[in-house]
N, C-alpha and C positions, 0 to 999 in steps of 0.2 A: 207098286211094291214093297217089298216085304218089309222095309225098315217103315212104310207109312209114308203116304204121296201118291201121286198116281203117275202113269208111264203114257207117252201120247203114240200113236202109232196110227195107220191106214188098214181098214175092215178087209180080208183078203175074200172070207166065204163064210155063210152062217148057213148049220146045219143042228136044222131042232134047236133047244136050246141052249148051244153051245157056239161060239160064234172065236174065227181065227184070227187074230190080229199082227200083223208086221208092224214090231215098233223101230221109231225113226231111231232110236238112239243106239241099239244095237245090230239092229236088222237083223235079229232073229224074230220066226212065227211061231206065237203062242197062243194058246186055248184058252178062252174065258168064258164062264159062266155069261148067258146072255148079260143076267141084271150087272155085273159088275162092269158089263161097259155101258160108256157114256158119249154122248157127240160132242165135239169141242165147237165152241163159234169162231168164226170168220176173224182174222186176225183183225181187221177193223172195230172187233169190239173189245181190243185190248185197252187197259186203263180206262174202262167204261165209269162214268161218273157215277152214276145208277143203277144197279145191278137189274133192277126190275126191269129192265130195258134189253137185259139180254137174251139170245132165239133160245136159248138151251142153259137151266139153270141148275144145272144137277152141281154134288159136292165137289167135283173138281175143277168145273169153271170159276165156282162162288172163288175159291180158292187160289187158282190161278189171275184172277181177275187183281184179288187183293191183293198176291205178291206182285204182280206190277206195278203196284199206284204204292207201294210200299218202298220198293227199289227205287222207283220213281221220285222218294218223300213225299209221296201224297198219304197222308196217313189217315185220313177224313174217305168214305165211301157213303153212298147212300143207297139203300135197298127200299124202296119203297118207301114207307112212312119212317123207317129206321135210317140210324147215321151211323156207322158200325168205327170205330175209332181203331188201329192198333200202333200201343204203345213202343217209339220210337227208343226209349232210355236217352234221349239224347233232349237237350233245348232247341224247338224251333221258333226262329222271329216270326212265329204267324199269330201270335196274342197280342200285338201294339193296337196302341189306339184309333191308328192308320186304317189298321184291318179291321173293327170295329166301326168305324166309318162307311168301310167299303161294305158290308152288310145291311146298311139300318136303312129302312124304308123299299128294299128289294124284296122280290119274290123270292122261294130257294131257287125255282130254274136257272136264275140270272145271274146266278155265285156259284164258284164251286165249291164241292162238299166245307162242311165246318160244322162245328158244334155250334157257331155264330149264327149261324145261316138258320139251325134248330132253332135257338134260342129267339131270333128274330121271326119265326114264321111263329111262333107261340107268344109273342108278344101281340102281332098283327093280328093272332086270334081272338085275343083278349078285346083288342081294340074294336077289331070290328064287327063281333059278335055278343059284345059284352059280358062274355062267360068266363068266368075259371079257365084256366089252361094247366096241364102237367106237363112235366118233363120225369121220364123215369130214367136214371143213370144204373147201370145196371153192368157184371161182370165178374170175370173171377180177380184172386190176389194179382195185382201186379199191373192189370190191363187199364187202368190211369183214370178210375172212378174220382178218384179225389182233386184230380187234378181239372179235370173237364167240367167238375161238381163249381171250383174256384171261377172258372171262364165264364162258367154262366151266370153267376152271380156277379163278378167282374161287368158283362155285358149288359145286363139289367140297369145296372148300378149306373152304367155311363148313359144311358140309352132313357133311363128314367131320374136323371139329375135335375134339381130345381133348380133351374137354373143360376143365375150369377153369385157369388158370394164373397162375401169381405171379406179379405186379405188375412187368414189366419184361423177364417172361424171353418168347424167341422159339419162337413154337415152328412144328412143321414144315408146318404148314396157311401160315405165315408165310413162310416158307427159300420155298415151292414158289409163291406167286405174286407172288415178289421175283427168277425168275428171269427173268422179264420186262423187269424194265429192261437187264439185262447183254445178254440177248439179240437185243435191239431196238437197243441203239448198236451193237455189232459186224455185226447183220445186218440192218438196214433203214437206207433209203437214198430220198431225193424222187425218183422218177421224172415223169414226162410229167402222168401219170394221177394220181397220190397221192403225197402229201408224207409220208407213211410208211410205204414200201411195203415188205412183209420179201421181201427177195430171196434168200430158202432155205425148203428144205423143211423140216418137222419132225417127227418122232413122238414126240408128246408120251404116255408112260407109267405114268398113276397108280397105284400099288398102296394097296390097301383092306388090312384084316384085317378076320377073320368076322364080325366087330360092323360094322362096315361102316367103322371110324374110320380116316383115313392111317395108310400106315408107313409110306411111299417116292414117290420118283417117278425118273425117268429119263427123258431126253430126246434123242435122236438126231436132229443134223440134219446135212443131206447138199444137195449141187448148189448152192452158196455161188454165185453170179455174181461171180467173181473179177477178170474184164479189168476190174468197175469200180473198183478197189482204185488201178487205173495210169489210169484215161481214163474219161471222161463227156463225152454228151451238153452242147449250152450252155443247155439248161432241165432238166438235173438235175442233180445230188449223190451225191456218194461215201457210205460207211456215217457214222452220226451223230455215230461217237467220233472221228474224225478232229477235227472242228468243237468236241468238248467239249473236246478236250484244251486248246484256247486260252482256257477261260472264265478265270473270276476264280474262280470257287468255293471251289475248292482253292490255296490261294495256292502254293503250291510245287511245283505242276505244271509250270512250264516250263521250272524251273531242274534239276529232276528229270534232265526227259525232253529237257533242253537243248532246246527250241525257243523261236521268234524270235513275236514279236505277230503278226506281218502270215502271213494264212493264204496269199496271194499270192506268198509266197516257195516256198510248195511244187506244184509243180509236178503233182504226181499226183493232187492234191483240189483242184484249183481251176482246172479248165479249163470247169466249167460253173456254175451258182448254189452261192455259196459261204453262205447264208442262206436260210432257209424263215420266211417269213411266220406261219404255225402251229406253230412249235415254237419254244420259247428253249432255247438250247442250253447257259444256264448253269445254269437249273433243271433240264434233261435230267441236265446232270454230276453236280449234286446228288442226283437218284433214283440214276442208277448209282454214284456212291460208299457212297452209301448202302447200296443192294442187296448189293454186295460184303461186306461187314461181316456183314446180317443172313444171306446163305447161309451165312456162316462161312469164309468165304477168308482168309487169315494174312494181312496188312501186308504182307510180302513178296511174296507169290503177286498181290495186289493190284497193287503196285505193277511187278511185274514186265510184268504182262498190259499196263501201261500205256505202259513203256520200250517195251517191241517193237512195240506200234502205235504209237508216236513215230517209231522206227528205222525203219519201213515208210514214214510219211508223210515224214521227208526223205530215204530212198532216188531220190527222183527226182533230186534236187539233187548227189545224185554222176557230177563228170563226167571225163571222158577224153581224151586231148590226144593227135596224132601228132606224132611227134616224128622228121625226117629223111625219108627217102623211102618208109620202107619202112611197111606201112601196122600196123604195133605198136602199141597201145593202151598209152599210159603215164598213171599217176595224173595228173589236173589237182589244180586244188585242194585240200588238205588239210580245210578245215575242217568240210564235211559228211561225208564219210565219217569222219572222228574222232568226231563226235560220235554219226554213224549206229552205228561199230562200240562206241562207250559204253554206247547203248541196248540194243545186242545180248549186252554182255557177249564182244565177242571183241576180239582183238587186229587194229589198223587196217589194219598193215603185210599181215598173212597176207588180210585181208578184199579187199585191192584186188588182192594179187596173185591170188585165186581167180578174179578175171574177167580180169586182163589175160593171165595167162599160166596157163590153168585145165589139169589134169592129164587124160590118158587113158588107157586102161589098152590096151596094143599086148603082146597075148598073157601073159605073166605078169608084166613089165611095169609101173610108171606112168611116163608121159612126158608134158612139159610144151611144150605147142603155143603157139602165138602167136595173139593175136586182135584184131579193128579194133574200131575205136571204136563203131560201130554194133554189133558183137556184144558186147561188155563191156555196153553203157548196154544192150541186150535182155536181156543176160544177170538187169544188176541188178531188171530188172523182173519178171523170170521168181521170182525167191528172194522177192521184196516180195510177190508174189502168191500 
């Protein structure tokens, strides 16, 4: 098709490198180059679970099989070792505890394609071979990487749960699952194509003992998109936590973090969208706050995270003025610098002095140098990032 996609038809004749095809839809005969024409699989292969089993594996056949499965609300399809997922942009009830139990202990071919099937295959590989296993989740923005990662963690947490717990006791599996709200609050943001896009990569290592039970987890994150902290496009938003801090779920939040009520008072985080239709920031704050407690953060540690974040958010309001004819930057209104310094737990005067008259090392001595208003403001943004 001129607009993309493929047309179905019957081959009328082949002349050298050119093929005449009678199209099924319009009944007209068109001539194509031989390398533009591919065979069609028999109808019995439509909606195939594993595309490695298709007779013909050209682009059109792979896309057609994916489309047929997607229309039938089957969003997972195997292709050899791979599992292809197509984001339906609605929630399907296929990630329940009952769904997990269906896949536990079964081979991949014994159940319909699912991310749980992939997770179970890796778990069995680890238990049977005694070797580390890896799952790589990749795709473009909005493909469903974040959601599928959460489902894999939930599955391992369920299959590796350490038996019965006392009522109200928090197990290791609960702590591992609850890392998600914290990571998403500080690392996810709205983009043009995705309301909850992870703006960082993460390597999650889950540890099991010889009995196959969970015994630990560590997460390495890297390449956080730091430019988003101080600048956003008009249709995007900064990280979720900045907007959660102004929500009412934690009554003392604004007072402790020295924040106002209006998000537009903070230039760093209000250059694009400030609300997202699919996200309730107050509900997300509730989940983030609860996750800190479940993971085991001390109350002071939790508030330190909130205050540092609030300080970064308020840093955009730190202003510098030029006095006299020289270009030397001087502190402007002290309202926001005082709040930022309090959030960071440092002295406000030393904080401002570091930007107005930064020290550089010359030989073996430290020398103060002047700074323009523009340079000072850029330095503040650099520290915020």
